[in-house]
C-alpha positions in Angstrom: 35.5 -69.9 -52.4 32.1 -68.9 -51.1 32.0 -67.2 -47.9 28.9 -67.3 -45.8 28.1 -64.4 -43.7 26.2 -65.3 -40.7 24.3 -62.6 -38.9 23.6 -63.2 -35.3 20.5 -61.5 -34.2 20.3 -60.7 -30.6 17.0 -59.8 -29.0 17.2 -57.9 -25.8 14.3 -58.4 -23.6 13.6 -55.5 -21.3 11.5 -56.4 -18.4 10.1 -53.6 -16.3 9.0 -54.3 -12.9 6.0 -52.1 -12.0 4.5 -52.0 -8.6 0.9 -53.0 -8.4 -1.5 -50.0 -8.5 -3.2 -49.1 -5.2 -6.3 -51.1 -4.5 -9.0 -50.7 -1.9 -8.1 -52.0 1.5 -10.3 -52.5 4.5 -9.4 -50.8 7.7 -11.1 -51.4 11.0 -10.7 -50.6 14.7 -12.0 -49.1 17.8 -11.3 -45.9 19.7 -10.6 -45.8 23.5 -10.4 -43.1 26.1 -7.2 -42.6 28.0 -8.5 -44.8 30.8 -9.1 -47.7 28.4 -12.9 -47.3 28.2 -14.7 -47.3 24.9 -15.0 -43.8 23.3 -18.6 -43.6 22.3 -20.8 -41.0 20.6 -19.5 -41.0 17.0 -15.8 -40.0 17.5 -14.3 -38.1 14.5 -11.5 -39.9 12.6 -8.8 -38.9 10.1 -7.4 -41.7 8.0 -4.4 -41.0 5.8 -2.3 -43.3 3.6 1.0 -41.5 3.3 2.3 -43.1 0.1 -0.8 -42.4 -2.0 -1.8 -39.3 0.0 -5.2 -40.8 0.3 -7.1 -38.9 2.9 -10.6 -39.3 4.4 -12.5 -38.1 7.4 -14.9 -40.5 9.1 -16.5 -41.4 12.5 -16.9 -44.3 14.7 -20.4 -46.0 14.5 -21.9 -43.9 17.3 -24.7 -46.3 18.1 -25.4 -49.6 19.7 -23.5 -51.0 22.7 -20.2 -49.4 23.7 -18.1 -52.0 21.8 -20.0 -51.3 18.6 -20.4 -47.6 19.2 -16.6 -47.1 19.5 -15.9 -49.2 16.3 -15.2 -48.0 12.8 -14.8 -49.6 9.4 -13.6 -47.9 6.2 -12.0 -48.5 2.9 -8.8 -46.8 1.7 -6.7 -46.9 -1.4 -3.1 -48.2 -1.0 -0.8 -51.1 -1.4 0.4 -53.7 1.1 3.1 -52.2 3.2 2.0 -48.5 2.8 2.0 -46.5 6.0 -1.5 -45.6 7.2 -2.1 -43.1 10.0 -5.4 -43.1 11.9 -6.2 -40.1 14.2 -9.2 -40.0 16.5 -10.2 -37.0 18.6 -12.8 -35.3 20.7 -13.0 -31.7 22.0 -10.1 -32.1 24.4 -8.1 -35.3 23.6 -6.7 -37.0 20.5 -4.8 -40.2 19.7 -2.7 -41.5 16.8 -2.1 -45.0 15.4 0.5 -45.5 12.7 0.6 -48.9 11.1 1.1 -50.7 7.8 -1.6 -51.7 5.3 -2.1 -55.5 5.0 -4.6 -57.5 3.0 -7.5 -58.1 3.3 -8.1 -56.0 6.5 -5.9 -53.7 8.5 -6.7 -53.3 12.2 -5.9 -50.0 13.9 -7.0 -49.3 17.4 -6.6 -45.7 18.7 -6.3 -44.5 22.3 -7.0 -40.8 22.8 -4.2 -40.0 25.3 -2.9 -36.7 24.1 -4.4 -33.4 25.2 -5.4 -31.3 22.2 -3.5 -28.0 21.8 -5.2 -24.8 20.6 -6.5 -24.7 17.0 -7.9 -21.7 15.1 -11.2 -21.6 13.3 -11.2 -18.8 10.7 -14.2 -17.2 9.0 -14.3 -14.3 6.6 -17.5 -12.4 7.3 -17.2 -9.8 4.6 -17.2 -9.5 1.7 -18.9 -12.5 0.2 -17.8 -14.8 -2.6 -18.3 -13.4 -6.1 -18.2 -9.8 -4.9 -17.3 -7.0 -7.3 -15.7 -3.6 -6.6 -14.7 -0.6 -8.6 -10.9 -0.2 -8.8 -11.0 3.2 -7.1 -12.9 1.8 -4.1 -11.3 0.8 -0.8 -13.2 -2.1 0.7 -12.7 -4.0 3.9 -12.0 -7.7 4.5 -13.4 -8.7 7.9 -12.3 -12.0 9.6 -13.1 -13.7 12.8 -10.5 -16.0 14.4 -11.9 -18.4 17.0 -9.9 -20.8 19.2 -11.0 -24.4 19.4 -9.2 -27.6 20.6 -8.2 -28.2 24.1 -6.3 -25.1 25.3 -6.3 -21.3 25.1 -4.5 -19.7 22.2 -1.4 -17.6 22.9 0.3 -15.1 20.6 -2.4 -15.4 17.9 -2.3 -13.7 14.5 -4.1 -13.6 11.2 -2.5 -13.2 7.8 -4.3 -12.3 4.5 -3.1 -13.3 1.0 -4.2 -12.8 -2.6 -3.6 -15.4 -5.3 -3.4 -12.6 -7.8 -1.6 -9.5 -6.5 -1.8 -7.9 -9.9 -5.6 -7.5 -9.2 -5.7 -6.8 -5.4 -3.4 -4.8 -3.1 -3.5 -3.8 0.5 -4.2 -0.1 1.2 -1.9 1.3 3.9 -2.1 -2.0 5.8 0.0 -5.0 6.8 -0.4 -8.6 5.7 -0.3 -10.0 9.2 -2.4 -8.6 12.2 -1.5 -9.6 15.7 -4.5 -10.7 17.8 -2.9 -11.4 21.1 -4.1 -14.2 23.3 -7.5 -15.8 22.6 -9.2 -18.0 25.3 -10.6 -21.3 24.3 -14.1 -20.9 22.9 -13.8 -17.2 22.2 -12.7 -15.3 19.2 -11.1 -12.1 17.9 -12.0 -10.0 14.9 -9.7 -8.1 12.5 -10.1 -6.0 9.3 -7.9 -5.3 6.3 -8.2 -2.4 3.9 -8.0 -3.6 0.3 -8.3 -1.9 -3.1 -8.0 -2.8 -6.7 -4.7 -2.7 -8.5 -5.8 -3.8 -11.9 -9.0 -5.1 -13.3 -9.5 -8.9 -13.1 -10.3 -11.6 -10.5 -8.6 -12.9 -7.4 -9.2 -15.1 -4.4 -8.6 -14.0 -0.9 -7.4 -16.3 1.9 -7.1 -15.5 5.6 -5.0 -17.9 7.6 -5.0 -17.9 11.5 -2.5 -19.4 13.9 -1.3 -19.2 17.5 2.1 -20.0 18.9 0.3 -22.6 21.1 -1.0 -24.5 18.1 0.1 -28.1 17.4 -1.5 -30.9 15.4 -4.3 -29.4 13.3 -7.3 -31.8 13.4 -10.3 -29.7 12.3 -8.4 -28.0 9.4 -10.4 -24.8 9.9 -7.4 -22.5 10.3 -7.9 -20.8 6.9 -10.9 -19.4 5.0 -11.0 -18.6 1.2 -13.1 -16.1 -0.7 -13.5 -17.0 -4.3 -13.9 -14.8 -7.4 -13.4 -11.2 -6.1 -13.7 -9.1 -9.2 -12.2 -5.6 -9.8 -13.7 -3.6 -12.6 -13.0 -0.1 -13.8 -15.6 2.1 -15.5 -14.1 5.4 -14.3 -11.7 7.6 -16.2 -8.3 8.5 -14.9 -8.1 11.2 -12.2 -5.6 13.9 -13.1 -4.1 16.5 -10.7 -2.2 19.4 -12.2 0.9 20.5 -10.2 2.8 23.2 -12.1 2.6 25.8 -13.4 0.0 26.8 -10.9 -3.3 28.5 -11.8 -2.8 32.2 -12.8 0.9 31.9 -12.4 3.8 33.8 -14.1 6.5 31.8 -15.8 9.8 33.4 -16.6 11.1 33.0 -20.1 14.6 31.6 -19.8 14.9 30.4 -23.3 14.4 26.8 -22.3 11.3 24.6 -22.5 8.5 25.1 -20.0 8.0 22.1 -17.7 4.4 21.0 -17.0 4.0 18.5 -14.1 1.0 16.4 -13.0 0.0 13.1 -11.6 -2.7 10.6 -12.6 -4.5 7.9 -10.6 -6.7 5.1 -12.0 -7.8 1.5 -11.4 -6.2 0.4 -14.6 -2.8 1.0 -16.2 -2.6 4.3 -18.2 -2.5 4.0 -22.0 -1.5 7.6 -22.7 -1.7 11.2 -21.5 -1.6 14.4 -23.6 -0.7 18.0 -22.8 -3.3 20.5 -24.1 -2.3 24.1 -24.6 -5.3 26.3 -25.3 -7.4 23.2 -25.7 -5.2 21.8 -28.5 -2.9 18.7 -28.1 0.7 19.8 -27.8 2.4 16.4 -27.1 1.4 12.9 -25.9 3.2 10.5 -23.6 2.6 6.8 -24.0 4.7 5.7 -20.9 2.8 7.1 -18.0 3.2 5.8 -14.4 0.3 6.1 -12.1 0.6 7.8 -8.6 3.9 9.5 -9.4 4.7 12.9 -10.8 4.8 13.0 -14.6 6.1 15.9 -16.8 5.7 17.4 -20.2 8.1 19.9 -21.8 7.0 22.5 -24.4 8.6 25.5 -26.0 6.2 28.5 -26.0 6.5 32.2 -26.8 5.8 35.0 -24.3 2.0 35.3 -23.8 -0.9 34.0 -21.8 -2.1 30.4 -22.1 -4.3 27.8 -20.5 -3.1 24.2 -20.0 -4.7 20.9 -19.1 -4.0 17.1 -19.4 -6.2 14.4 -20.8 -5.6 10.6 -20.3 -6.9 7.3 -21.4 -6.5 4.0 -19.5 -6.1 0.6 -21.0 -9.8 0.1 -20.9 -10.3 3.2 -23.0 -11.8 5.2 -20.1 -11.2 8.9 -20.6 -10.4 11.6 -18.1 -9.4 15.3 -18.3 -8.1 17.7 -15.8 -9.2 21.3 -14.9 -7.6 24.1 -16.9 -4.9 26.3 -15.4 -4.1 29.8 -16.8 -0.5 30.9 -16.9 1.6 33.6 -18.6 5.1 33.5 -19.9 6.9 36.8 -19.3 10.4 38.2 -19.7 12.7 38.5 -16.6 11.4 41.9 -15.4 13.1 44.0 -12.7 11.4 44.2 -9.3 9.0 47.1 -8.7 8.8 49.0 -5.4 5.5 50.4 -4.2 3.6 51.5 -1.1 6.7 53.2 0.4 6.0 54.8 3.8 8.4 56.6 6.1 7.9 57.8 9.6 7.2 61.6 9.8 7.7 63.8 11.6 10.7 62.6 13.5 11.2 64.0 17.0 14.8 63.6 18.4 15.5 63.2 22.1 18.7 64.8 23.5 21.4 62.3 24.4 19.6 59.4 22.7 18.4 58.1 19.3 15.1 57.4 17.6 14.3 54.4 15.4 12.9 55.5 12.1 11.0 53.0 9.9 10.9 53.1 6.1 8.6 50.4 4.7 7.7 49.3 1.2 6.4 46.4 -1.0 8.8 44.8 -3.5 7.0 43.1 -6.3 8.6 40.7 -8.9 6.2 39.2 -11.5 8.9 36.5 -12.2 8.4 35.2 -8.7 10.1 36.5 -5.5 12.6 33.6 -5.5 15.1 35.6 -7.5 15.0 38.8 -5.4 18.6 39.0 -4.3 18.7 41.9 -1.8 16.8 45.0 -0.7 18.8 48.0 0.6 17.7 51.4 1.9 19.1 54.8 2.7 17.7 57.6 4.9 19.2 61.0 4.1 18.8 64.8 4.4 17.4 66.0 1.1 20.2 68.7 0.9 22.8 66.0 1.2 21.3 63.6 -1.4 21.0 59.8 -1.5 24.5 59.2 -2.9 26.8 60.3 -0.1 29.0 58.8 2.6 27.2 57.8 5.8 27.2 60.5 8.5 25.1 60.4 11.6 24.3 64.1 10.9 22.7 63.6 7.5 23.0 60.1 5.9 22.2 56.5 7.1 22.5 53.3 5.1 20.9 49.9 5.8 21.7 46.6 4.1 19.7 44.5 4.1 16.1 45.4 5.1 14.0 42.9 7.0 11.2 40.9 5.2 8.1 40.9 7.2 5.5 39.1 5.0 5.3 37.7 1.4 3.3 35.9 -1.2 4.3 34.4 -4.6 5.1 37.7 -6.3 5.7 40.3 -3.6 7.5 40.8 -0.2 6.8 43.5 2.4 10.1 45.0 3.7 10.8 47.1 6.8 13.9 49.2 7.0 14.8 50.5 10.5 17.3 53.3 11.1 18.6 54.5 14.4 18.9 58.3 14.0 20.9 60.1 16.6 19.8 63.2 18.5 22.3 65.5 16.9 21.2 64.8 13.3 20.6 67.9 11.2 17.2 69.5 11.2 15.5 69.6 7.9 13.7 67.6 5.2 14.7 64.0 5.1 13.9 61.3 2.5 14.0 57.5 2.3 15.3 55.5 -0.7 14.8 51.7 -1.2 16.6 49.7 -3.8 15.7 46.0 -4.8 
């Protein structure tokens, strides 16, 4: 028995319903003052189709008898049923008509019955488009913010922005500057300090606004500078921090730390530590404007050190040379010791006797722990118990001045009137 296999083929028909594309539509109308009279003299218009975002600026005829003078006729792209907004304005008043597009002609009459609020008109007066600056230069962006519209501007401010903050940065400044109140028809000026961050290009925009602003009709509340270029032909600037020039460094058995910082308009590719003009080590992860360090093990002797750096544009910079010496941890040395002499005692009282000296430590005065002194009769000796007749001790003496490697000390003893007569001496221990 033969069996027939019947295949049923089903065709699915997909029908997509697509709205008709926007087409030109005529729009016509007239503009009136608040009292119903014709607004003559070429009144500015803004016509916007909200669905297609079609936007044009136009004017009424501005000639002929009032009825014709106040009339306008334009063409807009849209579809039937799209919302169209027509705004007409003069220096102090404005009006809005919101309606729907119809074919072949949409009529939209506008009555200017709203008082215009304040608006800002921003101009950047310096620099100019296509300006170029070295990355190390601080330049100024000057802007003027004027108030137009129908009212004074209150609580006005101006804000700067960069479309490429990798290229430009503010230098010790704020993005927004407060301008206070600006009366209608007048203006305020403000300035930002700007410098390069990296080489490249960026636009600069200054935006102005007041708290009294409302509908923006002129669209002059911002100004853009195009193609501000930052270049870098200078080598990195390098500042050595430590060890200082002609300094002494104590040998502690650990590596010597060399600190510096580097500034440049471009990122730093690498920096090298030079000891006696030869590269000791190189760092490839260097941060600008912050303290950087090298560590090196060196024997006890005198050296010079410097740092050389390359930026990402292969610009080269090298620091000055600092001399330094690595020395063992030496004991302090006492010099310039002076003691009051002669000493005249007064019956029933005491006399203050000063014994002064300079304590020098070539490893730096930071590790001087204490300075003591004794004043004694020579026949008694320095090592003896204190006795107002023949031996006085002082711990500690008073530091009166210092520099990196030495301190001047003053040791003051109150010697009583009955102290033994004879030859006295002063001893200072650091």
